[in-house]
N, C-alpha and C positions, 0 to 999 in steps of 0.2 A: 435562471433555472431553479426549479423547486428544490428545497432541502432534501426531499426524499430521493430525487434523482442523483444528488451528490452522494448521499449515503450509499445508494446502489453502485455508484461509480467506485466508491471506496471498497465495497464488498467484492466487486468484480476485480479490482486492482489486487486485492489480497490473493484471490484465486490465481490470477495471471502471474503475479510475482512468485507465488508458491511454485508454479510450473517452471518459471524461469530459473529459480534458485536450484531446483532439482535437475532440470534438463541441461542447464548451461547453454541453451540455444540463444541465438541473437534475440534481443528484446523485441525487435520489429517483427520477427517471425512468430514469436509468442503472441504478440498483439494481434497480428493478422489471423492466426489460427483461433484465438479466443473469440474475436469478433465474428468470425465466420461460423463458429459452432454454437455460440450462446445467443439467447434471446436478450437483446439489449434495448428494447423499445422504451423501457422506463429508466434508462441509464443516461446520465450526462456523459456522453461518449467523449467529447473534447476534454473533459476533466479526467476521465479514466485514462485517456492517452497521456495527458500531462503527468498524472501520478506515476504511470508506468515508466515513461521515459525519464522523468525526474528522479525517481528512486533508483532506476538502473544506472543512470549517469553519475549519480552522487552516492552510490551505495558505500563506498569506502569512507567518504566524509561522514555519512549518517552513522555508520558503524563506529567511527571514532567518537562521535558525540555520545553514543549510548554506552560505550565500554566502561567508562569510569563509574557508572551508576548501576551496573549489573552485579548481581550477587553470585554469578557464575560466569564462566567463560562464554564468549559470544558463540563459539562453536558448539556449545552445549544447549543453546536455545533451539527450540523447535522451529521448523521452517515457517509455520503459520505465525508464531509469536514474532519471529524476525520480520516478516512481511508487515504485520500490524505496526510494530515499533518504527520500522523504516518509513511507512506512510505518515505516521504521526510526526516524526522528526522532520520529514520533508515539509509537511504543512507548517510546522512551527518555525522552521529556519528559512524556508524559501518562498512561502506564500503569505505575504503581508495582508492580503485580503481576507484570510481565514483567522478569525479571532482565536487566541490561544485556548480559551475555554471550549470553543467548538472543536478544535483539533484534539484536545485531551478527551472530551466527552465522546467524540466519535470513535476514538481508539478504544475506549473502555467498552462502548456498545458493540464494536466489532468483535472484540475479544470475548465478550459475554455470548454473543450470538453464535460464534464459531465453536464454543465449548459445548453447545447443545447437540 
């Protein structure tokens, strides 16, 4: 799959995770609704699904990884920031096929693009 499709998968995952974090709905319901309502023709959908389920399943673990490095409480992070960090930590800790430089760079690019 093309790198651009992976980037779009990460962007979509941030949006879906944001919805999940706020709604507290089941992640499979969030995934179904997102895929039904969004144009995902240029998205690596299997990777999107993996990010979504992986982050949801491992959210407590991922939060534990980031807590020691935060300058404020986890609860004080914005929902978008939390989603971006969780995706990056998931890729760093659970995806051996994603080079650490790619995971870090993609998180930075996501954060930059979402600030606009």
